[in-house]
N, C-alpha and C positions, 0 to 999 in steps of 0.2 A: 504493500500500500504506500509505503514511504517513497519507493521508486516512482510510482505513478504520480505522486504529488510533485516530485522533483522534475520529472519529465514534462508535466503539465506547466510547471513554472518556467522551464526553459522554453517551451513552446510559446507561452504567453509573452515572455520577454523578447523572443525572436520576432514574433508577430509585431509587437509594438515598435521595436527598433527598425524592422524592415519597412513598416508603414512610414515611419518618420523619414527614413532615408529615401524611399521612393517618392514621397511627396515633394522632395526638394530637387528631384531630377528634372532638368528642362525637357519640355515636350519632344524636342528633336532627338533626344537620346533614349526615349522610351523603347523604340523598336530594337536598337542594338542591345539594350539591356534585356529585353524579352528574349532575344536570341541567346544571350548568355545564360539565362535561367533554364534553357533547354538542357544544358549540361548538368546543372544541379538536379533537375528533375530526373534525368537519366540515372544519376547516382541513387536517387530515392527509389526509382523503379527496381534497380538491381538489389538494393537493400531489402525491399519488400519481397522480391522473388526469393532471396536467400532466407528470409524469415519462414517461408513456406517449406523450406528444405529440412527444417528441424522440428522436433516436437514442441508444440506451443499450445497455450490455452485458447479457448474460443475467443476470449476478449482480445488476445494478441493477434489472432487470425483476422478478426474484424478490423482492428486498427491497421494491420498490414494491407488488407484488401482496400480499405479507404485510402490509405497512402498511395497504393498502386493506381487506383482509379483517378485520384486527383492529380497525381504526377503525370499520368498518361494524358489527361485532359490538358494540362499545362504544356506538355510537349507538342501535342497536335495544334493547340492554339498558337504556340510560339512559331511553329513552322508555317502556319497559315499567314500570320502577320508578317513574318520575314519574307515569304513569297510575295505578298502584296507590296511590301516595300521595294523589293528587287524589281518588280514589274514597273514601278514608277520611274526607275532609272534606265529602262530599256529604250533604245532608239526605235522610233516608229518609222517603218519603211512605207513609203507611198504617200 
């Protein structure tokens, strides 16, 4: 139980610090920043997949599945936004 409280505190602190940092990023840099978070989300996906390779409790499996789903959503969204940004810089022929 103590570990869960510690992890919840780390999560809440990371969320608050992340929000404060992202709120100060200029709009121009949001898309490159989103591309960078794809790498972080990929690490989260690998960690969640590794979690399913060992014996875990139901609560841990649910947390792992939630982390996997949210990280996958972030990766797909990040690639979609990056693709949109790259299309803005392509030369139009014709």
